[in-house]
gemmi code that builds the backbone of each chain (N, CA, C; Angstrom):
import gemmi

chains = {
    "A": [
        ("MET", (96.533, 6.640, 291.234), (95.604, 5.950, 292.145), (96.365, 4.972, 293.002)),
        ("GLU", (96.019, 4.981, 294.277), (96.678, 4.050, 295.179), (95.900, 2.741, 295.184)),
        ("LEU", (96.583, 1.674, 295.024), (95.909, 0.377, 294.980), (95.975, -0.257, 296.354)),
        ("THR", (94.846, -0.301, 297.028), (94.837, -0.929, 298.350), (94.693, -2.430, 298.189)),
        ("ARG", (94.897, -3.126, 299.276), (94.764, -4.576, 299.277), (93.332, -4.972, 298.888)),
        ("ARG", (92.341, -4.181, 299.371), (90.936, -4.497, 299.091), (90.628, -4.346, 297.592)),
        ("ASP", (91.157, -3.265, 297.011), (90.957, -3.038, 295.578), (91.544, -4.185, 294.761)),
        ("ALA", (92.737, -4.578, 295.148), (93.423, -5.640, 294.417), (92.599, -6.920, 294.436)),
        ("LEU", (92.034, -7.239, 295.592), (91.216, -8.453, 295.715), (89.983, -8.365, 294.823)),
        ("LEU", (89.344, -7.177, 294.844), (88.138, -6.972, 294.023), (88.456, -7.150, 292.538)),
        ("LEU", (89.566, -6.548, 292.132), (89.970, -6.645, 290.732), (90.171, -8.098, 290.329)),
        ("GLY", (90.837, -8.822, 291.213), (91.099, -10.245, 290.948), (89.806, -11.008, 290.813)),
        ("ALA", (88.866, -10.737, 291.739), (87.577, -11.438, 291.703), (86.848, -11.126, 290.409)),
        ("GLY", (86.897, -9.864, 290.004), (86.231, -9.452, 288.763), (86.813, -10.163, 287.560)),
        ("ALA", (88.124, -10.247, 287.517), (88.790, -10.889, 286.388), (88.403, -12.359, 286.314)),
        ("VAL", (88.321, -13.024, 287.469), (87.943, -14.439, 287.500), (86.516, -14.602, 286.998)),
        ("ALA", (85.608, -13.748, 287.484), (84.207, -13.825, 287.070), (84.089, -13.641, 285.562)),
        ("ALA", (84.832, -12.669, 285.024), (84.741, -12.377, 283.596), (85.241, -13.547, 282.769)),
        ("SER", (86.269, -14.234, 283.250), (86.821, -15.325, 282.464), (85.962, -16.577, 282.571)),
        ("VAL", (85.207, -16.718, 283.657), (84.378, -17.909, 283.856), (83.097, -17.828, 283.037)),
        ("LEU", (82.510, -16.624, 282.949), (81.255, -16.466, 282.212), (81.451, -16.838, 280.747)),
        ("PRO", (80.519, -17.614, 280.189), (80.679, -18.009, 278.793), (80.578, -16.826, 277.827)),
        ("GLN", (79.679, -15.885, 278.081), (79.556, -14.712, 277.225), (80.332, -13.578, 277.861)),
        ("PRO", (81.230, -12.944, 277.109), (81.958, -11.830, 277.709), (81.016, -10.716, 278.124)),
        ("LEU", (81.210, -10.231, 279.348), (80.313, -9.206, 279.884), (80.441, -7.890, 279.139)),
        ("PHE", (81.603, -7.668, 278.584), (81.863, -6.349, 278.029), (81.645, -6.310, 276.517)),
        ("ALA", (81.081, -7.377, 275.946), (80.850, -7.402, 274.503), (79.872, -6.289, 274.139)),
        ("ALA", (80.242, -5.475, 273.175), (79.385, -4.361, 272.776), (78.243, -4.859, 271.897)),
        ("GLU", (78.493, -5.934, 271.134), (77.495, -6.407, 270.188), (76.601, -7.458, 270.829)),
        ("PRO", (75.281, -7.357, 270.659), (74.411, -8.406, 271.169), (74.624, -9.701, 270.392)),
        ("THR", (74.415, -10.834, 271.054), (74.617, -12.113, 270.385), (73.383, -12.450, 269.546)),
        ("LEU", (73.552, -13.509, 268.751), (72.474, -13.983, 267.879), (71.209, -14.276, 268.683)),
        ("ASP", (71.389, -15.024, 269.796), (70.222, -15.403, 270.595), (69.557, -14.182, 271.219)),
        ("GLU", (70.369, -13.220, 271.636), (69.802, -12.001, 272.221), (68.984, -11.235, 271.190)),
        ("LEU", (69.495, -11.191, 269.958), (68.767, -10.483, 268.908), (67.445, -11.174, 268.600)),
        ("ILE", (67.474, -12.525, 268.575), (66.233, -13.264, 268.318), (65.250, -13.013, 269.459)),
        ("ALA", (65.751, -13.060, 270.698), (64.877, -12.854, 271.856), (64.273, -11.451, 271.845)),
        ("ALA", (65.074, -10.465, 271.442), (64.567, -9.093, 271.387), (63.478, -8.967, 270.319)),
        ("PHE", (63.671, -9.690, 269.221), (62.710, -9.625, 268.114), (61.406, -10.328, 268.481)),
        ("THR", (61.528, -11.496, 269.121), (60.326, -12.289, 269.413), (59.733, -11.924, 270.770)),
        ("GLU", (60.423, -11.087, 271.523), (60.017, -10.731, 272.882), (59.825, -11.984, 273.719)),
        ("GLY", (60.690, -12.961, 273.506), (60.699, -14.170, 274.319), (59.698, -15.231, 273.908)),
        ("ALA", (58.922, -14.986, 272.851), (57.923, -15.969, 272.430), (58.600, -17.192, 271.814)),
        ("GLU", (57.838, -18.295, 271.757), (58.362, -19.538, 271.196), (58.541, -19.385, 269.680)),
        ("VAL", (59.609, -19.970, 269.160), (59.890, -19.886, 267.732), (59.885, -21.289, 267.150)),
        ("LYS", (59.002, -21.517, 266.177), (58.935, -22.833, 265.535), (59.888, -22.883, 264.348)),
        ("ASP", (60.316, -24.097, 264.029), (61.195, -24.247, 262.874), (60.380, -24.376, 261.600)),
        ("GLY", (60.918, -23.862, 260.519), (60.261, -23.983, 259.219), (59.344, -22.821, 258.940)),
        ("GLY", (58.873, -22.736, 257.696), (57.947, -21.667, 257.340), (58.618, -20.432, 256.786)),
        ("VAL", (59.944, -20.436, 256.780), (60.676, -19.317, 256.191), (61.581, -19.891, 255.101)),
        ("ASP", (61.573, -19.265, 253.953), (62.471, -19.686, 252.881), (63.629, -18.712, 252.800)),
        ("ILE", (64.839, -19.273, 252.789), (66.021, -18.439, 252.594), (66.681, -18.898, 251.306)),
        ("GLY", (66.856, -17.995, 250.400), (67.562, -18.309, 249.165), (68.941, -17.693, 249.233)),
        ("ALA", (69.962, -18.544, 249.129), (71.332, -18.037, 249.163), (72.211, -19.044, 248.442)),
        ("PRO", (73.318, -18.601, 247.886), (74.206, -19.555, 247.221), (74.843, -20.500, 248.238)),
        ("GLU", (75.089, -21.753, 247.829), (75.755, -22.693, 248.731), (77.182, -22.244, 248.998)),
        ("ILE", (77.811, -21.776, 247.931), (79.176, -21.280, 248.065), (79.206, -19.846, 247.547)),
        ("ALA", (79.597, -18.934, 248.428), (79.709, -17.539, 248.027), (81.181, -17.248, 247.805)),
        ("GLU", (81.529, -16.879, 246.594), (82.944, -16.633, 246.313), (83.407, -15.347, 246.958)),
        ("ASN", (82.527, -14.366, 247.016), (82.899, -13.076, 247.584), (81.950, -12.738, 248.728)),
        ("GLY", (82.495, -12.737, 249.934), (81.668, -12.479, 251.112), (81.180, -11.050, 251.209)),
        ("ASN", (81.704, -10.179, 250.346), (81.278, -8.788, 250.409), (79.886, -8.567, 249.854)),
        ("THR", (79.493, -9.367, 248.886), (78.142, -9.248, 248.341), (77.599, -10.644, 248.105)),
        ("VAL", (76.831, -11.116, 249.056), (76.195, -12.418, 248.924), (74.710, -12.178, 248.685)),
        ("PRO", (74.195, -12.556, 247.519), (72.769, -12.336, 247.280), (71.921, -13.269, 248.147)),
        ("VAL", (70.975, -12.686, 248.852), (70.133, -13.461, 249.761), (68.699, -13.027, 249.552)),
        ("ASP", (67.776, -13.995, 249.477), (66.375, -13.607, 249.522), (65.647, -14.388, 250.595)),
        ("VAL", (64.754, -13.714, 251.258), (63.964, -14.340, 252.319), (62.496, -14.139, 252.008)),
        ("SER", (61.698, -15.135, 252.356), (60.255, -14.973, 252.225), (59.576, -15.891, 253.215)),
        ("ALA", (58.422, -15.481, 253.689), (57.647, -16.273, 254.629), (56.186, -15.929, 254.420)),
        ("GLU", (55.395, -16.966, 254.177), (53.967, -16.773, 253.945), (53.320, -16.128, 255.164)),
        ("GLY", (52.622, -15.027, 254.946), (51.873, -14.394, 256.038), (52.723, -13.626, 257.031)),
        ("ALA", (53.965, -13.312, 256.654), (54.839, -12.613, 257.601), (54.611, -11.112, 257.563)),
        ("THR", (54.736, -10.484, 258.714), (54.701, -9.030, 258.769), (56.108, -8.466, 258.924)),
        ("SER", (56.996, -9.254, 259.529), (58.390, -8.832, 259.649), (59.293, -10.051, 259.533)),
        ("ILE", (60.457, -9.846, 258.978), (61.459, -10.908, 258.933), (62.778, -10.326, 259.418)),
        ("LEU", (63.392, -11.032, 260.370), (64.690, -10.627, 260.899), (65.746, -11.527, 260.278)),
        ("LEU", (66.756, -10.944, 259.699), (67.818, -11.712, 259.054), (69.105, -11.546, 259.857)),
        ("LEU", (69.738, -12.688, 260.180), (70.921, -12.654, 261.032), (72.038, -13.510, 260.454)),
        ("ALA", (73.262, -13.090, 260.724), (74.430, -13.861, 260.321), (75.295, -14.046, 261.558)),
        ("GLY", (75.199, -15.220, 262.173), (75.857, -15.464, 263.456), (77.372, -15.469, 263.376)),
        ("GLY", (77.927, -15.705, 262.203), (79.377, -15.766, 262.063), (80.024, -14.416, 261.796)),
        ("ASN", (79.225, -13.362, 261.758), (79.780, -12.026, 261.530), (80.179, -11.402, 262.856)),
        ("PRO", (81.083, -10.427, 262.829), (81.442, -9.755, 264.080), (80.226, -9.147, 264.774)),
        ("SER", (79.248, -8.707, 263.990), (78.001, -8.239, 264.579), (76.881, -8.949, 263.826)),
        ("PRO", (76.105, -9.798, 264.525), (75.215, -10.732, 263.817), (74.012, -10.110, 263.114)),
        ("GLY", (73.610, -8.924, 263.473), (72.447, -8.316, 262.831), (72.716, -8.007, 261.368)),
        ("VAL", (71.756, -8.296, 260.501), (71.904, -7.952, 259.089), (70.835, -6.929, 258.703)),
        ("ALA", (69.578, -7.320, 258.885), (68.500, -6.411, 258.523), (67.198, -6.927, 259.110)),
        ("THR", (66.250, -6.014, 259.278), (64.890, -6.383, 259.658), (63.973, -5.832, 258.581)),
        ("PHE", (63.200, -6.714, 257.983), (62.295, -6.302, 256.920), (60.879, -6.244, 257.482)),
        ("HIS", (60.235, -5.095, 257.361), (58.827, -4.969, 257.761), (58.004, -4.824, 256.485)),
        ("PHE", (56.893, -5.557, 256.424), (56.071, -5.522, 255.223), (54.705, -4.933, 255.520)),
        ("GLY", (54.290, -3.997, 254.672), (52.951, -3.436, 254.779), (51.934, -4.340, 254.094)),
        ("LYS", (50.676, -3.914, 254.097), (49.599, -4.738, 253.522), (49.766, -4.931, 252.020)),
        ("LEU", (50.370, -3.951, 251.344), (50.496, -4.036, 249.895), (51.649, -4.935, 249.465)),
        ("ALA", (52.586, -5.157, 250.358), (53.796, -5.879, 249.975), (53.608, -7.386, 250.078)),
        ("VAL", (54.286, -8.091, 249.192), (54.383, -9.546, 249.303), (55.521, -9.808, 250.301)),
        ("PRO", (55.303, -10.694, 251.310), (56.347, -10.831, 252.332), (57.595, -11.570, 251.840)),
        ("SER", (58.304, -10.938, 250.959), (59.584, -11.484, 250.526), (60.462, -10.315, 250.104)),
        ("ALA", (61.750, -10.487, 250.260), (62.680, -9.422, 249.899), (64.009, -10.027, 249.512)),
        ("SER", (64.696, -9.379, 248.590), (66.042, -9.808, 248.233), (66.993, -8.658, 248.454)),
        ("THR", (68.199, -9.006, 248.876), (69.224, -7.995, 249.036), (70.580, -8.659, 248.915)),
        ("ARG", (71.618, -7.891, 249.168), (72.977, -8.438, 249.139), (73.623, -8.124, 250.469)),
        ("ILE", (74.245, -9.127, 251.049), (74.788, -8.935, 252.394), (76.264, -9.310, 252.460)),
        ("ARG", (76.878, -8.926, 253.589), (78.280, -9.255, 253.833), (78.346, -10.440, 254.779)),
        ("LEU", (79.194, -11.390, 254.461), (79.421, -12.514, 255.362), (80.921, -12.628, 255.607)),
        ("ALA", (81.294, -12.627, 256.888), (82.713, -12.609, 257.232), (83.369, -13.968, 257.025)),
        ("GLN", (82.591, -15.046, 257.157), (83.153, -16.387, 257.081), (82.032, -17.377, 256.772)),
        ("THR", (82.410, -18.633, 256.559), (81.430, -19.683, 256.338), (80.544, -19.811, 257.574)),
        ("GLN", (79.255, -19.833, 257.392), (78.355, -19.801, 258.546), (76.926, -20.140, 258.136)),
        ("ASP", (76.067, -20.220, 259.148), (74.633, -20.376, 258.902), (73.988, -19.008, 259.013)),
        ("ILE", (73.187, -18.649, 258.004), (72.411, -17.433, 258.161), (71.021, -17.830, 258.658)),
        ("VAL", (70.459, -17.014, 259.502), (69.208, -17.325, 260.185), (68.176, -16.265, 259.839)),
        ("ALA", (66.946, -16.716, 259.568), (65.853, -15.774, 259.359), (64.731, -16.133, 260.323)),
        ("VAL", (64.236, -15.138, 261.032), (63.106, -15.318, 261.947), (61.974, -14.442, 261.422)),
        ("ALA", (60.794, -15.048, 261.242), (59.672, -14.279, 260.716), (58.588, -14.161, 261.763)),
        ("LYS", (58.006, -12.963, 261.837), (56.832, -12.748, 262.683), (55.622, -12.846, 261.765)),
        ("LEU", (54.730, -13.775, 262.064), (53.552, -13.957, 261.216), (52.423, -13.057, 261.691)),
        ("SER", (51.429, -12.881, 260.805), (50.354, -11.932, 261.133), (49.533, -12.389, 262.336)),
        ("ASP", (49.564, -13.711, 262.646), (48.822, -14.171, 263.831), (49.641, -14.016, 265.117)),
        ("GLY", (50.832, -13.442, 265.017), (51.627, -13.177, 266.209), (52.607, -14.281, 266.559)),
        ("SER", (52.617, -15.385, 265.800), (53.577, -16.450, 266.090), (54.867, -16.205, 265.312)),
        ("TYR", (55.891, -16.976, 265.684), (57.202, -16.780, 265.076), (57.715, -18.090, 264.493)),
        ("VAL", (58.328, -17.994, 263.344), (58.961, -19.164, 262.743), (60.378, -18.780, 262.331)),
        ("LYS", (61.241, -19.817, 262.237), (62.600, -19.489, 261.811), (63.184, -20.599, 260.959)),
        ("ALA", (64.204, -20.250, 260.225), (64.923, -21.200, 259.400), (66.364, -20.738, 259.320)),
        ("SER", (67.247, -21.690, 258.982), (68.634, -21.280, 258.786), (69.183, -21.982, 257.561)),
        ("ARG", (70.238, -21.458, 257.047), (70.828, -21.987, 255.838), (72.337, -21.764, 255.865)),
        ("ALA", (73.059, -22.813, 255.489), (74.516, -22.719, 255.521), (75.031, -22.087, 254.237)),
        ("VAL", (75.978, -21.205, 254.380), (76.625, -20.587, 253.221), (78.132, -20.704, 253.429)),
        ("LYS", (78.803, -21.250, 252.410), (80.268, -21.329, 252.476), (80.833, -20.068, 251.852)),
        ("VAL", (81.755, -19.453, 252.544), (82.342, -18.212, 252.051), (83.829, -18.440, 251.799)),
        ("THR", (84.272, -18.169, 250.583), (85.686, -18.397, 250.283), (86.544, -17.170, 250.579)),
        ("ILE", (85.989, -15.957, 250.373), (86.716, -14.740, 250.767), (85.790, -13.937, 251.660)),
        ("GLY", (86.207, -13.713, 252.894), (85.358, -13.022, 253.864), (85.109, -11.584, 253.469)),
        ("GLY", (84.011, -11.031, 253.996), (83.589, -9.720, 253.530), (83.482, -8.672, 254.596)),
        ("CYS", (84.399, -8.608, 255.527), (84.276, -7.532, 256.495), (85.561, -6.744, 256.578)),
        ("GLY", (86.177, -6.538, 255.451), (87.394, -5.740, 255.414), (88.551, -6.467, 256.072)),
        ("GLY", (89.702, -5.867, 256.119), (90.816, -6.600, 256.723), (91.718, -5.736, 257.547)),
    ],
    "B": [
        ("MET", (83.708, 12.046, 248.933), (82.873, 10.854, 248.784), (82.063, 10.936, 247.501)),
        ("ALA", (81.956, 9.832, 246.891), (81.145, 9.777, 245.660), (79.729, 10.254, 245.946)),
        ("LYS", (79.131, 10.831, 244.946), (77.768, 11.326, 245.111), (76.812, 10.141, 245.282)),
        ("VAL", (75.926, 10.281, 246.234), (74.953, 9.213, 246.487), (73.830, 9.338, 245.473)),
        ("LYS", (73.626, 8.271, 244.727), (72.617, 8.351, 243.680), (71.624, 7.196, 243.821)),
        ("PRO", (70.377, 7.512, 244.179), (69.391, 6.441, 244.285), (68.824, 6.080, 242.914)),
        ("ARG", (68.588, 4.802, 242.716), (67.991, 4.343, 241.463), (66.920, 3.310, 241.771)),
        ("VAL", (65.803, 3.372, 241.070), (64.758, 2.370, 241.260), (64.225, 1.935, 239.911)),
        ("LYS", (63.707, 0.724, 239.878), (63.082, 0.223, 238.666), (61.648, -0.174, 239.023)),
        ("VAL", (60.710, 0.588, 238.497), (59.293, 0.386, 238.787), (58.563, 0.378, 237.450)),
        ("PRO", (57.639, -0.562, 237.213), (56.888, -0.503, 235.956), (56.056, 0.778, 235.877)),
        ("LYS", (55.977, 1.365, 234.676), (55.230, 2.625, 234.528), (53.725, 2.386, 234.586)),
        ("LYS", (53.337, 1.209, 234.062), (51.905, 0.900, 233.990), (51.640, -0.464, 234.613)),
        ("ALA", (50.451, -0.611, 235.200), (50.057, -1.906, 235.753), (48.542, -1.966, 235.779)),
        ("GLN", (48.005, -3.162, 235.948), (46.571, -3.326, 236.143), (46.297, -3.318, 237.652)),
        ("VAL", (45.079, -2.914, 238.028), (44.710, -2.960, 239.445), (44.789, -4.419, 239.908)),
        ("GLY", (45.466, -4.656, 241.027), (45.600, -6.016, 241.547), (46.832, -6.753, 241.063)),
        ("ASP", (47.530, -6.179, 240.105), (48.769, -6.796, 239.634), (49.827, -6.796, 240.739)),
        ("VAL", (50.648, -7.859, 240.732), (51.804, -7.859, 241.629), (53.015, -7.445, 240.810)),
        ("ILE", (53.623, -6.361, 241.195), (54.773, -5.858, 240.446), (56.055, -6.029, 241.270)),
        ("THR", (57.157, -6.152, 240.552), (58.463, -6.285, 241.211), (59.174, -4.941, 241.165)),
        ("ILE", (59.702, -4.566, 242.290), (60.392, -3.288, 242.396), (61.830, -3.547, 242.801)),
        ("LYS", (62.741, -2.904, 242.079), (64.160, -3.054, 242.395), (64.721, -1.691, 242.744)),
        ("SER", (65.575, -1.651, 243.749), (66.166, -0.379, 244.123), (67.642, -0.560, 244.404)),
        ("LEU", (68.380, 0.492, 244.109), (69.828, 0.466, 244.309), (70.249, 1.877, 244.672)),
        ("ILE", (71.138, 2.004, 245.632), (71.671, 3.327, 245.946), (73.179, 3.194, 246.099)),
        ("SER", (73.901, 4.131, 245.502), (75.359, 4.056, 245.618), (75.752, 4.630, 246.972)),
        ("HIS", (76.330, 3.802, 247.803), (76.694, 4.215, 249.147), (77.747, 3.248, 249.665)),
        ("PRO", (78.798, 3.744, 250.336), (79.875, 2.820, 250.749), (79.479, 1.849, 251.859)),
        ("MET", (78.429, 2.157, 252.652), (78.038, 1.302, 253.779), (79.259, 0.966, 254.635)),
        ("GLU", (79.954, 1.988, 255.082), (81.170, 1.791, 255.891), (80.760, 1.155, 257.219)),
        ("SER", (81.279, -0.055, 257.487), (80.752, -0.859, 258.589), (81.196, -0.360, 259.960)),
        ("GLY", (82.241, 0.440, 260.020), (82.757, 0.860, 261.324), (83.696, -0.170, 261.922)),
        ("GLN", (84.020, -1.212, 261.156), (84.919, -2.245, 261.667), (86.198, -2.329, 260.851)),
        ("ARG", (86.225, -1.594, 259.753), (87.433, -1.624, 258.933), (88.440, -0.633, 259.472)),
        ("LYS", (89.713, -0.961, 259.277), (90.765, -0.049, 259.707), (91.389, 0.590, 258.487)),
        ("ASP", (91.765, 1.852, 258.666), (92.508, 2.542, 257.616), (93.875, 1.874, 257.513)),
        ("LYS", (94.244, 1.438, 256.320), (95.494, 0.675, 256.184), (96.722, 1.511, 256.498)),
        ("LYS", (96.634, 2.843, 256.264), (97.810, 3.697, 256.498), (97.962, 4.066, 257.970)),
        ("THR", (96.863, 4.491, 258.594), (96.966, 4.994, 259.958), (96.645, 3.931, 260.997)),
        ("GLY", (95.973, 2.863, 260.590), (95.593, 1.818, 261.541), (94.399, 2.195, 262.393)),
        ("GLU", (93.782, 3.330, 262.087), (92.624, 3.751, 262.880), (91.337, 3.237, 262.262)),
        ("LEU", (90.352, 3.030, 263.126), (89.050, 2.561, 262.638), (88.396, 3.643, 261.789)),
        ("ILE", (87.809, 3.223, 260.672), (87.047, 4.158, 259.848), (85.647, 4.228, 260.461)),
        ("PRO", (85.166, 5.452, 260.779), (83.859, 5.528, 261.454), (82.719, 4.946, 260.622)),
        ("ARG", (81.760, 4.361, 261.349), (80.610, 3.761, 260.690), (79.809, 4.819, 259.946)),
        ("LYS", (79.400, 4.494, 258.730), (78.497, 5.375, 257.980), (77.711, 4.492, 257.031)),
        ("ILE", (76.490, 4.199, 257.395), (75.676, 3.309, 256.570), (74.299, 3.929, 256.344)),
        ("ILE", (73.597, 3.354, 255.390), (72.166, 3.636, 255.257), (71.503, 2.744, 256.300)),
        ("ASN", (70.807, 3.308, 257.260), (70.243, 2.457, 258.309), (68.755, 2.192, 258.117)),
        ("LYS", (68.138, 2.824, 257.143), (66.709, 2.609, 256.937), (66.340, 2.808, 255.476)),
        ("PHE", (65.495, 1.923, 254.979), (64.960, 2.051, 253.628), (63.448, 1.873, 253.728)),
        ("VAL", (62.717, 2.856, 253.240), (61.260, 2.810, 253.344), (60.655, 3.091, 251.976)),
        ("ALA", (59.642, 2.308, 251.608), (58.874, 2.599, 250.403), (57.425, 2.814, 250.817)),
        ("THR", (56.835, 3.897, 250.305), (55.425, 4.174, 250.594), (54.684, 4.370, 249.282)),
        ("PHE", (53.450, 3.899, 249.236), (52.608, 4.074, 248.052), (51.409, 4.919, 248.438)),
        ("ASN", (51.287, 6.091, 247.838), (50.243, 7.064, 248.198), (50.179, 7.262, 249.718)),
        ("GLY", (51.342, 7.290, 250.335), (51.403, 7.544, 251.773), (51.317, 6.314, 252.647)),
        ("GLU", (50.967, 5.143, 252.061), (50.847, 3.920, 252.870), (52.151, 3.145, 252.817)),
        ("MET", (52.615, 2.678, 253.994), (53.871, 1.953, 254.056), (53.772, 0.642, 253.281)),
        ("VAL", (54.722, 0.426, 252.400), (54.791, -0.846, 251.674), (55.843, -1.732, 252.327)),
        ("VAL", (57.064, -1.245, 252.361), (58.121, -1.963, 253.085), (58.926, -0.962, 253.899)),
        ("ASP", (59.473, -1.464, 254.995), (60.262, -0.657, 255.905), (61.396, -1.571, 256.368)),
        ("PHE", (62.598, -1.315, 255.888), (63.731, -2.181, 256.200), (64.681, -1.448, 257.144)),
        ("ASP", (64.998, -2.091, 258.276), (66.036, -1.577, 259.178), (67.333, -2.292, 258.829)),
        ("LEU", (68.383, -1.536, 258.613), (69.605, -2.150, 258.101), (70.754, -2.049, 259.094)),
        ("ASP", (71.586, -3.080, 259.082), (72.786, -3.119, 259.898), (74.002, -3.086, 258.971)),
        ("PRO", (75.192, -2.934, 259.572), (76.380, -2.820, 258.703), (76.637, -4.043, 257.822)),
        ("ALA", (75.979, -5.167, 258.080), (76.225, -6.356, 257.272), (75.564, -6.292, 255.893)),
        ("VAL", (74.842, -5.225, 255.617), (74.300, -5.067, 254.270), (75.420, -4.516, 253.376)),
        ("SER", (75.552, -5.111, 252.189), (76.672, -4.783, 251.305), (76.676, -3.320, 250.886)),
        ("ALA", (77.835, -2.872, 250.434), (77.952, -1.540, 249.854), (77.016, -1.443, 248.654)),
        ("ASN", (76.578, -0.252, 248.342), (75.593, -0.017, 247.297), (74.359, -0.900, 247.503)),
        ("PRO", (73.663, -0.690, 248.628), (72.572, -1.600, 249.003), (71.495, -1.755, 247.919)),
        ("TYR", (71.194, -3.008, 247.671), (70.223, -3.373, 246.641), (69.061, -4.072, 247.322)),
        ("PHE", (67.844, -3.680, 246.969), (66.666, -4.346, 247.515), (65.690, -4.634, 246.402)),
        ("GLN", (65.082, -5.801, 246.498), (64.028, -6.155, 245.553), (62.849, -6.676, 246.357)),
        ("PHE", (61.660, -6.210, 246.002), (60.462, -6.711, 246.675), (59.282, -6.618, 245.720)),
        ("ASP", (58.203, -7.292, 246.075), (56.995, -7.306, 245.247), (55.869, -6.605, 245.988)),
        ("MET", (55.016, -5.930, 245.228), (53.844, -5.317, 245.871), (52.639, -5.411, 244.942)),
        ("THR", (51.471, -5.375, 245.550), (50.222, -5.377, 244.803), (49.842, -3.930, 244.517)),
        ("VAL", (49.403, -3.674, 243.285), (49.008, -2.312, 242.928), (47.511, -2.151, 243.210)),
        ("PRO", (47.125, -1.294, 244.173), (45.707, -1.139, 244.493), (45.020, -0.108, 243.602)),
        ("GLU", (45.797, 0.842, 243.081), (45.247, 1.967, 242.310), (46.427, 2.701, 241.691)),
        ("ALA", (46.107, 3.674, 240.843), (47.178, 4.503, 240.299), (47.739, 5.350, 241.434)),
        ("GLY", (48.999, 5.700, 241.317), (49.543, 6.528, 242.382), (51.036, 6.685, 242.293)),
        ("THR", (51.591, 7.192, 243.367), (53.015, 7.495, 243.418), (53.671, 6.624, 244.464)),
        ("ILE", (54.789, 6.022, 244.088), (55.564, 5.265, 245.064), (56.801, 6.071, 245.397)),
        ("ARG", (57.027, 6.209, 246.679), (58.125, 7.051, 247.151), (59.114, 6.175, 247.911)),
        ("PHE", (60.381, 6.387, 247.635), (61.438, 5.624, 248.292), (62.302, 6.583, 249.092)),
        ("GLU", (62.652, 6.173, 250.296), (63.526, 7.002, 251.129), (64.614, 6.144, 251.763)),
        ("TRP", (65.826, 6.637, 251.663), (66.961, 5.991, 252.323), (67.483, 6.957, 253.374)),
        ("THR", (67.666, 6.484, 254.603), (68.161, 7.357, 255.661), (69.603, 7.000, 255.997)),
        ("ASP", (70.463, 7.995, 255.946), (71.877, 7.804, 256.243), (72.107, 7.950, 257.747)),
        ("ASP", (73.213, 7.374, 258.232), (73.606, 7.547, 259.633), (73.731, 9.018, 260.023)),
        ("ASP", (74.161, 9.861, 259.082), (74.327, 11.285, 259.418), (73.009, 12.055, 259.343)),
        ("GLY", (71.913, 11.355, 259.117), (70.601, 11.993, 259.126), (70.106, 12.410, 257.755)),
        ("THR", (70.977, 12.361, 256.755), (70.549, 12.738, 255.404), (69.524, 11.732, 254.891)),
        ("VAL", (68.490, 12.231, 254.231), (67.508, 11.346, 253.611), (67.598, 11.529, 252.103)),
        ("TYR", (67.831, 10.420, 251.405), (67.837, 10.441, 249.946), (66.489, 9.904, 249.494)),
        ("ASP", (65.852, 10.567, 248.545), (64.536, 10.085, 248.139), (64.367, 10.141, 246.635)),
        ("ILE", (63.395, 9.387, 246.164), (63.044, 9.372, 244.748), (61.580, 8.938, 244.678)),
        ("GLU", (60.859, 9.477, 243.699), (59.445, 9.120, 243.533), (59.205, 8.624, 242.121)),
        ("LYS", (58.301, 7.657, 241.983), (57.929, 7.138, 240.665), (56.408, 7.014, 240.604)),
        ("GLU", (55.896, 7.298, 239.424), (54.451, 7.220, 239.253), (54.074, 5.878, 238.640)),
        ("ILE", (52.981, 5.292, 239.089), (52.470, 4.065, 238.478), (51.083, 4.379, 237.941)),
        ("LYS", (50.915, 4.149, 236.615), (49.612, 4.410, 235.997), (48.863, 3.102, 235.830)),
        ("ILE", (47.542, 3.214, 235.746), (46.709, 2.032, 235.510), (46.378, 1.995, 234.020)),
        ("GLY", (46.569, 0.853, 233.398), (46.189, 0.773, 231.995), (47.072, -0.176, 231.215)),
    ],
}
model = gemmi.Model(1)
for chain_id, residues in chains.items():
    chain = gemmi.Chain(chain_id)
    for i, (resn, *xyz) in enumerate(residues, 1):
        res = gemmi.Residue()
        res.name, res.seqid = resn, gemmi.SeqId(i, " ")
        for name, pos in zip(("N", "CA", "C"), xyz):
            atom = gemmi.Atom()
            atom.name, atom.element = name, gemmi.Element(name[0])
            atom.pos, atom.b_iso = gemmi.Position(*pos), 0.0
            res.add_atom(atom)
        chain.add_residue(res)
    model.add_chain(chain)
structure = gemmi.Structure()
structure.add_model(model)
structure.setup_entities()
């Protein structure tokens, strides 16, 4: 490919724009805030109303036991902002289920895990909890 | 690859209206797609269970969408109210489209 003067200028401008933007344009993974916005469809999210159970210090980031529950929730979105990809899981609850679930997750580093719950009245609540990780859990 | 084996723990009997605890475990590597092969340096392709669904007599109880941050051998615990006798069915969906399933009966009494 022949690089003309015009192409060179465009490339330079693009590189400057990419470095100035706070979020990299080419990131394949959506950010924590984008995932929350996609889940809530832009609705307001109040603090509190979600319980997150997790160890204060997780010795092994490969399996961190976590439980989430929210009174009256139909769905709970669980996120780990410190992971290479922040999404962890989305729990949907039917009428028969109690809106709580426990599982084991991977945490790459010490971070806050976030849970956003959609309540049956259509409102959203969220909570976060800090977990210290001594050995990260996303392979090496 | 090790054989994928689903396991669940469901009480055999319950009273109508009882809240029972259900535990499930499936042996699966949950390959995140971010690890590199130590010998070749190439990325190991992602292969995870991306969905876990439990239904009771055909009605959805829980439906979990999973991302690679769920640990290997995914474990889930949840509670449900027993409305009547019936069958609870569990399904795990793999990235390659395979569905692993298991059914358990719950009696009243």
